[in-house]
TORKEMAR-557733 format. One record per atom (N, C-alpha, C, O): residue in three letters; x, y, z. Coordinates in steps of 0.05 Angstrom, whole numbers, plus 32768, in hexadecimal, padded with zeros to 4 digits. Atoms other than C-alpha are relative to their C-alpha. Layout:
// residues N
ALAXYZ ...
//
This chain:
// residues 317
MET7FF480067FE8 MET8579852084C1 MET7FF87FFF801F MET7FF38013802C GLN800B80027FE2 GLN856485078506 GLN8014800E8012 GLN802B8007800E ALA7FF57FEF7FED ALA857D853C8540 ALA800C7FE88013 ALA7FFD7FD58019 THR7FFB80147FEC THR85A785128571 THR7FF48010801B THR7FF18029801F ALA800A7FEF7FE0 ALA858C852085BA ALA801580078013 ALA80297FF98015 SER7FE97FF27FF0 SER85B4854485E7 SER80017FEB801D SER7FEC7FE48028 PRO7FFE80137FE9 PRO85D285138624 PRO7FF780118019 PRO7FF38006802F PHE80037FF17FE2 PHE85C2854F8656 PHE7FE4800C7FFD PHE7FDB80197FEA LYS801D7FF97FFA LYS857F855C866F LYS7FFB8010801B LYS7FFC8002802F PHE7FFD7FF47FF2 PHE8578858F869A PHE7FEB80078019 PHE7FD780148015 ASN801780037FE8 ASN8556858A86E3 ASN800680108011 ASN801C800F801B PRO7FFA7FEE7FF2 PRO854F85C0870C PRO80007FFC801D PRO800E8007802E LEU7FFF80107FDF LEU8541859D874E LEU80157FF28002 LEU80207FF58018 LYS7FED80148001 LYS8577856A873E LYS801A8011800B LYS8027800A801F TYR7FEF7FEF7FFE TYR85A685A0873C TYR8009800E8016 TYR801F800E8021 LEU7FFC7FF67FE3 LEU859985C88774 LEU80017FEF8016 LEU800B7FF9802B GLY7FF380157FEF GLY859E8589879D GLY80187FFF7FFF GLY802480028014 ILE7FDD80048003 ILE85E6857F8782 ILE8009801A8012 ILE801580158027 LEU7FFA7FEA7FF7 LEU85F085C78794 LEU80008002801B LEU8014800B8028 ALA80047FFF7FE0 ALA85D485C287D9 ALA80147FED800A ALA80207FF6801D GLY7FF580107FF7 GLY85FA858387E5 GLY801F800D7FFF GLY802D800E8014 CYS7FE37FF68000 CYS863F85A387CC CYS800180148016 CYS801880158021 LEU7FF97FE97FF1 LEU863685DE87FB LEU80007FF9801A LEU800D8007802A ILE7FFF80117FEC ILE862985B28831 ILE801D7FF48007 ILE80277FF6801D ALA7FE980117FF9 ALA86678589882B ALA800F80167FFA ALA802280128008 ALA7FEB7FEC8002 ALA868F85C88817 ALA8004800F801A ALA801A80168023 SER80027FEC7FE6 SER867885F18857 SER80097FED8017 SER80107FF9802B SER7FFC80127FEF SER868685B18880 SER801E7FFC8004 SER80277FF8801B ILE7FE980018005 ILE86CB85AD8868 ILE800C80198006 ILE80248014800A ASN7FF87FE37FFC ASN86DB85F98874 ASN7FFB8005801A ASN800D80118026 LEU800580007FE5 LEU86B885F688B8 LEU80117FF28014 LEU801D7FFE8026 PHE7FF680117FEF PHE86D385BC88DA PHE801B7FF27FF6 PHE802C7FEE8007 VAL7FE98010800E VAL870A859788AB VAL801780128001 VAL802A800E8010 VAL7FE47FF58004 VAL873A85C78898 VAL800880158017 VAL801F8016801E PRO7FF77FF27FE5 PRO873985F888D4 PRO80127FE78019 PRO80237FEE8029 SER7FF380157FEA SER874E85B388FF SER80187FF77FF0 SER801F7FE07FF7 SER7FED800F8010 SER878585A488CE SER7FF77FE27FF7 SER80097FD17FF8 LEU8001801A8004 LEU8761856488B8 LEU800380027FE2 LEU801080137FD6 LEU80058006801C LEU875285498872 LEU7FEE7FF27FFA LEU7FE87FE08009 THR80198010800A THR8719852F884A THR80127FF07FED THR802B7FF27FEA GLY7FFA80168014 GLY871E84F38812 GLY800480107FE4 GLY7FFE80277FDE GLY80057FF88022 GLY872884F887C6 GLY801B80147FFF GLY80308015800A VAL7FEB7FEE800E VAL8746852E879E VAL7FFD801B8013 VAL800C802F8011 THR80067FE47FEE THR872C856387D2 THR80117FFC801B THR8017800F8029 GLY7FED80057FE9 GLY875885418809 GLY801E80057FF3 GLY802F80108002 ILE7FE77FF9800B ILE8794854887DC ILE8004801D7FF7 ILE801B80267FF5 ALA80047FE48002 ALA8784858B87CC ALA8001800D801D ALA800B8023801C ILE7FFC7FF57FEB ILE8782859C8816 ILE801E7FFE800C ILE802A80108016 ILE7FE180077FFB ILE87C6857D8824 ILE800E801D7FF0 ILE801580317FFB PHE7FF37FE8800B PHE87E285AC87F1 PHE7FF6801E8001 PHE8000802F7FF3 TYR800C7FE87FFC TYR87B685E88809 TYR80188001801D TYR80298013801E PHE7FEE7FFE7FE9 PHE87DD85DA884F PHE801C800B7FFB PHE802A8019800A LEU7FE280038008 LEU881E85D78827 LEU8002801B7FF5 LEU8010802A8001 THR7FF77FEB8010 THR8819861087F4 THR7FED80168008 THR7FF6802D8006 GLY801A7FEA7FFE GLY87D4863A8806 GLY7FF17FFE7FE3 GLY7FDD800C7FDE LEU80147FFA801D LEU87B8862F87C0 LEU7FE47FF58005 LEU7FE17FE18012 PRO801680047FFB PRO8771862F87C0 PRO7FF37FE27FFB PRO7FF47FD77FE5 ILE800C80188002 ILE874C85F087CE ILE7FEE7FF97FE8 ILE7FF57FE67FD9 GLY800D80048018 GLY871385F6879A GLY800D7FFC7FED GLY800C7FE67FE2 ALA7FF180018019 ALA873F86088763 ALA80117FEB7FF8 ALA80147FE17FE2 GLN7FEE80218008 GLN876F85CC876E GLN7FEF7FF17FFE GLN7FF67FE07FED THR8011801A7FFD THR8731859D877C THR7FFA80037FDF THR80017FEE7FD5 LEU80057FFA8018 LEU871D85B58733 LEU80167FF87FEF LEU80127FE57FDF ALA7FEA800A8012 ALA875D85AC8711 ALA800F7FE38001 ALA801D7FDA7FF0 TYR7FFD80207FFC TYR876A8564872D TYR7FEE7FEC7FF5 TYR7FF47FD57FEE ASN8014800E8008 ASN872C854D8718 ASN7FFC7FF97FE4 ASN7FEC7FE97FDB VAL800480098020 VAL8739854F86CB VAL800A7FE37FFA VAL7FFB7FD97FE9 PRO7FFB801F8006 PRO8759850686C6 PRO7FEC7FF0800B PRO7FEA7FD98001 LEU801C80107FF4 LEU871984ED86F0 LEU7FEF80077FEE LEU7FDE7FF67FE7 LEU80177FF98010 LEU86EF851086C3 LEU7FFE7FF77FE3 LEU7FEA7FF97FD5 ILE7FFA80078016 ILE870F84F38687 ILE7FF77FDE8004 ILE7FEC7FD17FF3 ALA8006801D7FF9 ALA870784AC86A9 ALA7FE47FFE7FFB ALA7FDC7FED7FEB SER801D80008000 SER86BB84BC86B5 SER7FF97FFC7FE7 SER7FF17FE57FE3 TYR80047FF9801A TYR86B084D18669 TYR80037FE37FF5 TYR7FF17FD87FE8 LYS7FFF80168015 LYS86CC8490864F LYS7FEF7FE08014 LYS7FE57FCD8008 LEU800B80187FF4 LEU86B0845B8689 LEU7FDE8005800D LEU7FCC7FF4800F LEU80217FFD7FF1 LEU866D847886A9 LEU7FEF80107FE6 LEU7FD680107FE9 GLY80117FFB8015 GLY8655849C8661 GLY7FFF80238005 GLY8003802F801B LYS80007FE88008 LYS864F84E38648 LYS7FEA80118016 LYS7FF280268021 LYS80107FF57FF2 LYS861184F58670 LYS80058002801E LYS800480198027 TYR7FF180047FE7 TYR862C84DE86B9 TYR801780188000 TYR801A80288012 THR7FE87FF17FFD THR8669850386A6 THR7FF880237FFE THR80068033800A LEU80097FE57FFA LEU8643854A869A LEU7FFB80038018 LEU800580178023 ASP800B7FFB7FE2 ASP8623854186DD ASP80168000800E ASP801580108020 VAL7FE280017FEB VAL866C853386FF VAL800680207FFA VAL80088030800D VAL7FF47FEE8002 VAL8683856F86D6 VAL7FF38021800D VAL7FFD80378012 ILE80117FE37FF5 ILE8645859D86F0 ILE80107FFA8022 ILE8020800C8029 GLY80017FFE7FE8 GLY865085868738 GLY801C8002800A GLY801F800D8020 THR7FE77FF47FFB THR869C858A8738 THR800480217FFE THR8015802E8009 LEU7FFF7FE18003 LEU869285D28725 LEU7FF6800A801A LEU800380188029 MET800D7FF97FE1 MET866485DC8761 MET800A80028011 MET800C8016801F PHE7FEA80017FE6 PHE869285BE878F PHE800D800F8000 PHE800D80208012 SER7FE67FEC7FFE SER86CD85E1877B SER7FFC801A800D SER80098025801F PHE80047FE37FFB PHE86AA8621877D PHE7FF78000801B PHE800280128029 ALA800D80037FE6 ALA8683860E87C0 ALA801780008014 ALA80148009802B LEU7FE67FFD7FE7 LEU86CD860587E4 LEU800B80148008 LEU8010801A801F ASP7FF87FED7FFC ASP86E7863D87D2 ASP7FEC801B8006 ASP7FF68030800F ALA80117FEE7FFD ALA86A5866887D5 ALA7FFD7FFD8021 ALA7FF38011802B THR800D800C7FDA THR869C8649882B THR801A80018006 THR801D7FF3801A LYS7FDE7FFF7FF7 LYS86ED86548833 LYS7FFA8012801B LYS8004800B8031 PHE80007FF17FEA PHE86D4868F8861 PHE7FF17FF4801C PHE7FF67FFD8032 LEU800780127FEE LEU86AF8660888C LEU80157FF68017 LEU800D7FF3802E GLY7FE880077FEF GLY86F2864B88AE GLY800480118017 GLY800E8008802B ALA7FFA7FEE7FEF ALA86F5868888D4 ALA7FE87FFD8019 ALA7FE88007802F TYR801280047FEC TYR86B8867288F5 TYR7FFB7FE5800F TYR7FE57FE0801A ALA7FFA801C7FFE ALA86CC862A8907 ALA7FF47FF98022 ALA7FFF80028036 PRO800E7FFA7FE4 PRO869A86188944 PRO80117FEB8017 PRO80057FE8802C THR7FF580107FEE THR86CD85E78968 THR801C7FFE7FF8 THR80247FFE7FE1 ASP7FE28008800C ASP871885DB896C ASP80097FE4800E ASP80207FDD8013 ASP7FFF80207FF6 ASP870D85938987 ASP7FFF7FF27FF1 ASP7FEA7FEF7FE6 LEU7FF7800D8018 LEU872F85658957 LEU7FE77FEB7FF9 LEU7FDE7FE67FE3 MET801380158006 MET86FC85308963 MET7FE080078001 MET7FD07FF67FFC LEU80167FF4800D LEU86BF855D895E LEU800080097FE4 LEU7FEB800C7FD7 ALA7FFD7FF2801B ALA86D785778921 ALA80037FE37FEC ALA7FF87FE17FD6 ALA800680148012 ALA86E385338905 ALA7FE37FEE8003 ALA7FE07FD97FF5 ILE801A80107FFB ILE869B8519891D ILE7FE9800E7FE9 ILE7FDA80057FD8 TYR80127FEC800E TYR867785558902 TYR800480057FDF TYR7FF180077FCF GLY7FF780018012 GLY869F855B88C9 GLY7FFC7FED7FE8 GLY7FF77FF07FD0 GLY800A80168011 GLY8695851B88B0 GLY7FE37FFC8000 GLY7FDC7FF27FEB ILE801D7FFE8001 ILE864D851C88BC ILE7FF1800D7FEE ILE7FDE80077FDF PHE80157FEA801B PHE863B85598893 PHE800E7FF97FEB PHE80027FFE7FD7 ASN7FEC8004801B ASN86738543885F ASN7FEE7FEC7FF4 ASN7FE67FF17FDE GLY800D8015800A GLY864884FD8856 GLY7FE6800F7FF7 GLY7FDE800C7FDF ILE80177FF6800A ILE860885268854 ILE7FFF800D7FEB ILE7FED800A7FDA GLY7FFB7FF68020 GLY861F854F881E GLY80007FF07FED GLY7FEE7FEE7FDD TYR7FF880128013 TYR8641851E87F7 TYR7FE37FF17FF8 TYR7FD97FF57FE2 GLY801B800E8004 GLY85FD84EF8801 GLY7FED800F7FED GLY7FE480057FD8 ILE80127FF88012 ILE85D3852287E7 ILE800680037FE3 ILE7FF480037FD2 VAL7FF37FF8801B VAL8601853187A8 VAL7FFA7FDF7FF2 VAL7FF37FDE7FDB PHE80048018800E PHE85FB84DE879D PHE7FE27FFC7FFD PHE7FD97FF27FE8 ARG801E80048008 ARG85B084DE87A5 ARG7FF1800E7FE9 ARG7FDC80057FE0 MET80087FE98017 MET85A585158770 MET800E7FF07FE8 MET800D7FFD7FD3 ASN7FEA800A800D ASN85D484E58748 ASN801180167FEE ASN800F801C7FD6 GLY7FF27FF18001 GLY86068514874A GLY801C7FF78009 GLY801F7FE08012 SER7FEA80077FF6 SER864F8516875A SER8011801B8005 SER800B80307FFA THR7FF87FED7FFA THR867F85438777 THR80217FFF7FF5 THR803480098001 GLY7FE2800A800B GLY86BF852A8749 GLY80117FEF8015 GLY80077FE08026 GLY7FF080167FEC GLY86FA850A876D GLY7FFA7FE57FFF GLY7FF07FDA7FEB PHE8004801D8001 PHE86F884C58785 PHE7FE17FFF8003 PHE7FDA7FEA800D ASP801C80088005 ASP86A784CC877D ASP7FFB7FF57FF0 ASP7FE77FE77FEE ILE8008800D8019 ILE86B584B98738 ILE80097FDE8003 ILE7FFC7FCC7FFA LEU7FF9801D7FFB LEU86DD8478874D LEU7FEB7FF0800B LEU7FE37FDB8000 GLY8017800A7FF5 GLY86A4846B877D GLY7FEB7FF37FF0 GLY7FE37FDB7FF0 ALA801680048019 ALA866F84718743 ALA800B7FEA7FF2 ALA7FFA7FD77FF0 ILE7FF780158008 ILE869A84418723 ILE80007FE78003 ILE7FFD7FD57FF3 PHE7FF9801E7FED PHE86A5840A8755 PHE7FDE7FFF8001 PHE7FD47FE97FFA LYS801D800F8001 LYS8654840F875E LYS7FF680007FEB LYS7FDE7FFE7FEE LYS800F80098017 LYS86418407871A LYS800F7FE67FF2 LYS80057FD67FE2 TYR7FF8801C8015 TYR867283D18702 TYR7FFB7FED801B TYR7FF17FD78016 TYR7FFB80167FEB TYR867883AE8749 TYR7FED80068015 TYR7FF47FFB802A SER801380027FEF SER863C83C08772 SER800380068018 SER7FF37FFD802A MET7FF47FFC7FE5 MET866283DD87AB MET7FF6801D8006 MET7FF3802F7FF6 GLU80037FE87FF1 GLU8651841387DE GLU800B80187FF5 GLU802380147FEE ILE7FF07FEB800A ILE8666845587C4 ILE8011800F8014 ILE8025801B800D GLY7FF87FF07FEC GLY867684728806 GLY801A7FEB8010 GLY802F7FF3801A SER7FE980147FFB SER86A084328819 SER801980017FEA SER80307FFE7FF2 VAL7FE78006800F VAL86CA843187D9 VAL801280198001 VAL802B80198002 ILE7FEB7FE97FF8 ILE86DC847B87E2 ILE80107FFF801D ILE8025800C801D PHE7FF980007FE4 PHE86ED846E8830 PHE801B7FF37FF7 PHE80317FFD7FFE GLY7FE5800D8004 GLY872084388810 GLY801480107FEF GLY802C800C7FF2 PHE7FE97FF08011 PHE8745846587DF PHE800980178010 PHE801D8024800B ASN7FF87FE57FF4 ASN8743849E8814 ASN80147FF18017 ASN801E80008028 CYS7FF080097FED CYS876C8471883D CYS802580087FFC CYS8037800C800C PHE7FE47FFF8009 PHE87AA847B8813 PHE8006801F800A PHE801B80258015 ILE7FFE7FE47FFA ILE879E84C7881D ILE800580018021 ILE801480138027 VAL7FFA7FF97FE9 VAL87A084BF886B VAL801D7FF48007 VAL802A7FFD801A ALA7FE480037FFB ALA87E3849B8866 ALA801080107FFB ALA80218015800C ILE7FF77FEC8006 ILE87FC84CF883F ILE800380198018 ILE801980218020 ALA80077FE87FE8 ALA87E285088876 ALA800D7FF08015 ALA801980028021 GLY7FF080027FE9 GLY880684DE88B0 GLY801B80037FFA GLY802980138007 VAL7FE87FEE800D VAL884584E38885 VAL800980198006 VAL801C801F8014 LEU7FF97FDC7FFE LEU88438530887C LEU7FFC800B8016 LEU800A801E801C PHE800B7FEF7FEA PHE8820854488BA PHE80087FF28018 PHE801F7FF58020 ASN8001800F7FEB ASN8815851988F6 ASN7FF07FED8001 ASN7FDA7FF27FF7 ILE800E801A7FFA ILE87FB84D28908 ILE7FDF800D800A ILE7FCA80087FFE SER801E7FF57FF7 SER87BE84FC8932 SER7FF180077FF1 SER7FD980017FF4 SER80127FF08014 SER87A7852488FA SER7FF97FEC7FEF SER7FE57FEF7FE1 ALA800780128018 ALA87AA84E588CF ALA7FE47FF0800D ALA7FD17FEB7FFF MET801080147FED MET877F84BA8907 MET7FE2800F7FF9 MET7FCF80087FEB PHE801C7FEB7FFB PHE874A84F58913 PHE7FF480027FDC PHE7FDC7FFC7FD8 THR80038002801D THR874A84FB88BF THR7FF47FE87FFE THR7FDE7FE97FF2 LEU800C801C800F LEU873884B088B6 LEU7FE27FFA8014 LEU7FD07FEA800D ILE80187FFE7FF1 ILE870184B888ED ILE7FEB80117FEF ILE7FD580097FE8 CYS80127FF48010 CYS86E584EE88C6 CYS7FF67FF97FE1 CYS7FE17FFD7FD5 MET800880178018 MET86E684C58889 MET7FF37FEA8003 MET7FE57FE37FF0 TYR800F80177FF5 TYR86C9848D88A4 TYR7FE1800A8003 TYR7FCF7FFE7FF7 ILE80187FF87FFD ILE868C84B488B9 ILE7FF7800B7FED ILE7FDF800A7FEC THR80047FF68015 THR868C84D6887A THR7FF57FE77FEE THR7FE57FEE7FDC SER800380178017 SER868484908852 SER7FE87FF5800A SER7FD87FF17FF7 GLN801980057FEC GLN864B84798887 GLN7FED80167FFB GLN7FD980107FEE MET80177FE78006 MET862384BD8883 MET7FF880007FE3 MET7FE180067FDF THR800380038017 THR862B84B38837 THR7FEE7FEB7FF7 THR7FDA7FEF7FE9 ASN800C80198000 ASN861484738837 ASN7FDD8003800F ASN7FC77FFA8007 LYS801B7FFD7FF1 LYS85D984818863 LYS7FE880137FF1 LYS7FD0800F7FEC VAL80117FEF800E VAL85BF84BB8840 VAL7FF87FFC7FE4 VAL7FE480047FDA ILE800E8010801B ILE85C3849787FA ILE7FEB7FE68001 ILE7FDB7FE07FEF ASP801380137FFD ASP859D845B8817 ASP7FE77FFF8019 ASP7FD57FF0801F GLY801380017FE6 GLY857B84728856 GLY7FE1800E8002 GLY7FD380108015 PHE801E7FF68000 PHE853984938838 PHE7FF57FEE7FED PHE7FE07FF37FE2 ASN800A80188014 ASN85338451880C ASN80047FE4800B ASN80097FD17FFC GLN7FF3801D7FF5 GLN85428415883B GLN7FEB7FEE8001 GLN7FD47FF18009 ARG801380208009 ARG852483D18829 ARG800B7FEE800D ARG80237FEF8014 LYS7FF5801C7FEE LYS852A8392884D LYS7FF27FE97FEC LYS7FDC7FEE7FE2 ALA800280168001 ALA8526834C8832 ALA7FFA7FF0800D ALA800A7FEA801F ILE800A80137FE5 ILE84FD831A8855 ILE7FFD7FEB7FED ILE7FF67FEA7FD5 LEU8001801A8008 LEU850482D38850 LEU7FED7FF28016 LEU7FF27FF2802E ILE800E80107FEB ILE84CC82A9886F ILE7FFB7FE67FFD ILE7FEC7FDE7FEB ILE800880238006 ILE84CA825B8878 ILE7FE87FF88015 ILE7FE77FFE802C SER801D80057FF6 SER84868241888B SER7FF17FE97FF6 SER7FF27FE47FDE ASP80138016800B ASP845882088882 ASP7FEA800E7FF6 ASP7FDD80057FE2 HIS801A7FF3800D HIS8420823B8879 HIS800E80197FEA HIS800680307FED ALA7FF27FED800F ALA844C82638843 ALA7FEE800D7FF1 ALA7FEE80257FF0 LYS80177FF5800F LYS840D826A8814 LYS7FEE8016800E LYS7FE580298000 ASP80157FF37FF4 ASP83E2828A8848 ASP8015801C8005 ASP801080307FF7 ILE7FE97FEA7FFD ILE841E82BC885E ILE7FFD80137FE8 ILE7FF5802B7FE7 ALA7FFD7FF38019 ALA842982CA8819 ALA7FE680177FF7 ALA7FE8802E7FEF ASP801C7FF78007 ASP83DE82DB880D ASP7FFC80188013 ASP7FF4802D8007 GLY80007FEE7FF0 GLY83DF8307884A GLY801280137FFC GLY800D802A8004 ILE7FF27FEC8006 ILE8416832A8834 ILE7FFA80167FE7 ILE7FFB802E7FE8 ILE800D7FF5801B ILE83FB833A87EB ILE7FE28010800C ILE7FDE80288008 THR80197FEF7FF7 THR83B3834D880D THR80068015800E THR7FFF802B8006 ASP80027FE87FEB ASP83C583788847 ASP801980177FFD ASP8017802E8008 LEU7FEF7FEF8008 LEU84088398882E LEU7FFA80067FE3 LEU7FF9801E7FDE GLY7FFA7FFB801E GLY8405839387DF GLY801980017FFB GLY802280147FEE ARG7FE78003800C ARG844A837987DA ARG80037FE87FED ARG7FF57FD47FF1 GLY80018015800F GLY845C834C87A7 GLY800F7FE9800F GLY80237FF2801B VAL7FF080117FF5 VAL8477830B87C3 VAL80077FE57FEF VAL7FF87FDD7FDE THR7FF780168014 THR849C82D087A5 THR800A7FE88015 THR80167FE9802B PHE7FFB801D7FF0 PHE84A3828387BA PHE801C7FFB7FF7 PHE802380027FE0 LEU7FE580098007 LEU84EA826887BB LEU7FF37FE48009 LEU7FDD7FE38015 HIS800680177FFA HIS84E8821987C0 HIS801E7FF3800F HIS80347FED8004 GLY7FE6800B7FF0 GLY8519820087FA GLY7FF77FE48008 GLY7FE07FDA8008 GLU8000801B7FF2 GLU852A81BE8819 GLU800E80038018 GLU80218013801C GLY7FF580027FE6 GLY853581AA8860 GLY801A7FF27FF4 GLY80157FE27FE2 ALA7FEE800D7FFD ALA857D8192885F ALA80017FE38012 ALA800B7FCE800A TYR8007801A7FF3 TYR856781618898 TYR7FED7FED7FFB TYR7FF07FD57FFB THR8019800E8007 THR8527814F8888 THR7FFD7FFA7FE5 THR7FF07FE77FDE GLY80038007801F GLY852A81508840 GLY7FE3800E7FF7 GLY7FDC80107FDF ALA801C7FF78006 ALA84DF81708848 ALA800380207FE6 ALA8016802F7FE6 GLN80077FED8012 GLN84C881A4880E GLN7FF38017800C GLN7FDE80158019 LYS800D7FE97FF1 LYS84BB81E88825 LYS800080177FE1 LYS800C80187FCC LYS80027FE08010 LYS84A1822D8804 LYS801180128014 LYS80128012802C ILE7FF47FEA7FF1 ILE84CC82648815 ILE7FF4801A7FF1 ILE7FF4801F7FD9 VAL800D7FEC800D VAL84A982A48810 VAL801B801A8004 VAL8027801F8018 MET7FED7FEC8000 MET84D982DE87FD MET7FEC801B7FF9 MET7FDB80197FE8 VAL800A7FEC8002 VAL84BF83248800 VAL8011801E8006 VAL8020801C801A VAL7FF37FEE7FFD VAL84DF836D87FC VAL7FEF80158008 VAL7FDD80197FF9 VAL80117FE97FF4 VAL84BE83A88826 VAL801280178006 VAL802A80198000 GLY7FF57FE17FF6 GLY84CD83EE8842 GLY80037FF7801C GLY7FFC7FE18025 MET7FF980047FE0 MET84E283F3888A MET7FEB80058011 MET7FE980008029 THR801B7FFE7FEC THR849F8406889F THR7FF07FF07FF9 THR7FD97FF68000 GLN801480128002 GLN847D83C98888 GLN800D7FE18010 GLN80047FCA8010 ILE7FFA801C7FF5 ILE84AA839C88B2 ILE7FF17FF18012 ILE7FEF7FD98015 ALA800C80097FEB ALA8483839C88EA ALA7FE27FF37FFB ALA7FD67FE6800C LYS801F80068009 LYS843F838F88C8 LYS800A7FE17FEA LYS7FF67FD67FE3 ILE7FF680168008 ILE8464835188A3 ILE80047FE68015 ILE7FFD7FCF8010 LYS7FFC800C7FE9 LYS847B833688EA LYS7FE17FF98009 LYS7FDE7FE1800C ILE8015800E7FFE ILE842E833488FA ILE7FF17FF17FF2 ILE7FDF7FE27FFA ILE801080108013 ILE8418831988C2 ILE800D7FE08004 ILE7FFE7FCD8006 VAL7FF580187FFE VAL844F82DF88C9 VAL7FF67FF7801B VAL7FE97FE28018 ARG80057FFE7FE9 ARG844082DE8914 ARG7FE27FED8008 ARG7FDD7FDB8017 THR801F80078001 THR83F482D58907 THR80007FE57FF6 THR7FFC7FD28005 VAL8000801F800B VAL83F8829888D6 VAL800B7FF1800C VAL7FFD7FE18018 ASP7FF0800F7FF6 ASP842C827888EE ASP80178007800F ASP802A80128005 GLU7FF27FF67FE9 GLU844E82808935 GLU801B7FF37FFD GLU802F7FFE8007 ASN7FE6800F8003 ASN8484824D8924 ASN801080057FE2 ASN80207FF47FDB ALA7FF27FF2801C ALA849C827388DC ALA801A8006800B ALA802080108020 PHE7FE17FF08004 PHE84E3828188D0 PHE800280137FEF PHE800080127FD7 MET7FFB7FEA8012 MET84EE82C088BD MET802180138003 MET802E801B8017 LEU7FE37FF28004 LEU852F82E288A3 LEU7FFD801B7FF4 LEU7FEF801D7FE0 ILE80027FE7800C ILE8536832E8895 ILE8019800D8002 ILE802680138016 LEU7FE87FF9800A LEU856D8346886B LEU7FFE80207FF6 LEU7FEC802D7FEC ALA80037FE2800D ALA8584838A885B ALA800480047FDC ALA80187FFB7FD1 ALA7FFE7FFD801F ALA857B839A880E ALA8005801F7FFD ALA7FF580318000 SER7FF77FE4800B SER85A783D787F8 SER7FF9800A7FEC SER7FFA80227FEE GLU800B7FFD801C GLU858E83DB87B3 GLU7FED7FF07FF5 GLU7FF27FDA7FEA VAL801380128010 VAL854A83C88799 VAL7FFA80127FEA VAL7FFD802A7FE9 GLN800B7FEF8016 GLN852E83D68758 GLN7FEE7FE57FF4 GLN7FF07FCD7FF6 GLY801C800E8010 GLY84F083BC872F GLY7FE88001800B GLY7FE180178013 SER801B7FF78001 SER84AC83B1873B SER7FF58002801B SER7FF87FF0802C GLY800B7FF77FE7 GLY848883D58775 GLY80148015800A GLY800D80278019 PHE7FE87FEB7FEE PHE84CB83FD8789 PHE800B80137FEC PHE801880237FF9 THR7FF57FEE800D THR84E18427874F THR7FDE800C7FE8 THR7FCE7FFF7FDB ARG80197FF0800E ARG84AB845D872F ARG7FF67FF57FE8 ARG7FDE7FF07FE6 SER800380088015 SER84B3844386E8 SER7FF77FDD8001 SER7FE77FD37FF1 ALA800D801A7FF9 ALA84A883F98702 ALA7FE57FFF800D ALA7FD87FEB8009 ARG801B80007FF3 ARG8469840C872A ARG7FE880037FEA ARG7FD17FFB7FE9 GLN801E7FF18015 GLN8441842A86F2 GLN7FFD7FE47FEA GLN7FEA7FE17FDC ASN80038019800E ASN845183E286CF ASN7FF47FEC800A ASN7FEC7FDB7FFB VAL800780147FF5 VAL843983B78702 VAL7FE37FFA7FFF VAL7FD4800D8000 HIS801B80038004 HIS83F6839686FC HIS7FF97FE8801D HIS7FFD7FD0801D TYR800480197FEE TYR83E183788742 TYR7FEB7FEE7FF8 TYR7FDD7FF57FE5 ARG801880088004 ARG83AF83438747 ARG7FEA800A800C ARG7FEF80188021 THR801B7FFC7FEE THR8368834E875F THR7FED7FEE8006 THR7FD67FF3800D ASP800D80167FF6 ASP83548308876B ASP80107FF48017 ASP800C7FDC801C GLN7FEB80157FEA GLN838482F187A3 GLN7FEF7FFA8012 GLN7FDE800B801A LYS801580097FEB LYS835E82C787D3 LYS80137FFD8017 LYS802C7FFD8014 ILE7FF680037FE9 ILE837082BD8819 ILE7FEA7FFA800E ILE7FD38002800B ASN801480147FF2 ASN8351828C884A ASN7FED80208017 ASN7FFA80308025 PRO80127FF07FF7 PRO831A82BD8868 PRO800E8005801D PRO801B801A8021 ASP7FF47FFE7FE6 ASP833082AD88B4 ASP801780098005 ASP801A8015801A ILE7FE77FFC7FFC ILE837482B788AE ILE8004801D7FF7 ILE8017802A8001 GLU7FFC7FEA7FFD GLU836882F78894 GLU7FF180128015 GLU7FF98029801B GLN800A7FF47FED GLN833B830A88C5 GLN80168001801F GLN80168014802F LYS7FEE80017FED LYS837182F688FA LYS801780197FF9 LYS801E8028800C ILE7FE77FF6800B ILE83AB831E88D3 ILE7FF48026800B ILE800080378018 GLN800B7FE27FFD GLN8379836388D3 GLN7FF780018020 GLN7FF78017802B ASP80027FFB7FDF ASP836783558920 ASP801E800B800A ASP801F80218015 ALA7FE57FFE7FFB ALA83B78353892A ALA8009801C7FF7 ALA8018802A8005 LEU7FF47FE68005 LEU83C383918905 LEU7FEF8014800B LEU7FFA8029800D ALA800E7FF07FFA ALA838C83B3891D ALA800780048023 ALA80008019802E LYS7FFC7FFF7FEA LYS83A283A78964 LYS8020800D8009 LYS80268016801F ARG7FE67FEE7FFF ARG83EB83C48957 ARG7FF680127FFC ARG7FF98022800F GLY80087FDE8000 GLY83C98402893C GLY7FF48006801D GLY7FFC801B8029 ASP80117FF87FE3 ASP839D8404897F ASP802180098011 ASP802580218017 ASP7FEE80077FE9 ASP83E083F589AC ASP801680207FF3 ASP8024802E8002 ASP7FEA7FEA8004 ASP8408842F8982 ASP7FF080178008 ASP7FFA802E8007 
//
């Protein structure tokens, strides 16, 4: 009989990262959010509401309220993800109650500052957890479901669900607290997205030129990036053109511009944000299977011009 492989594979660095993210987010809640009578989103926000009303521990409530969401996670996201969510939920719930003492050291009583800095550090903490492919439970599970099935930004999905909690806060407490809570949640969602994508930003570039082949050769030769030709047609002239498409990192955009301007000053270039890039050249597994051409031909005169332009930029820097 063949043994069934366990869905759980322990990765110490991953879970240390999740723990660090949980501690950052929990500390932010106890330092900025709770002392200022604000709320966070998701299940934790509901737990904070009942904490204000009953005094029940926020972490223990968060753990209890996550049970139905963990069941949904098991059914829709799989056993392995749910195991990670269970671990993240336990870590976050423990961190919330373990850092409760920080409330006595709240650095500000200004609601705006509390909302801003609470949102920033919440987002950093949650973003780290998501970058480690973990979750703190709660509405994070809903965010992961929407990201998996609808390719929606996790932070934005969570922010949408949290608007409902803000409405409840406005009814139970006061409009002012609800408004500052909304600011905190918005900043949290933006910081979450930034931390998730910010260290791996990519740009998709479309270039329309009569010298598309020379531009493509320059990009391949000098940047080592793969290039794709798309076939386009001018709506007015009916002229057939090759469109150069390339996806690069943020640090390579300036070099792409130099190559394009050197080859064709009249080229049309469009730079688009690429929020999620997978495949050849961008993921570790894909890079291992890529075989680059070693016989790439490029016009020597154009290559010399490109090299001179790139060298000049280096001297200017």
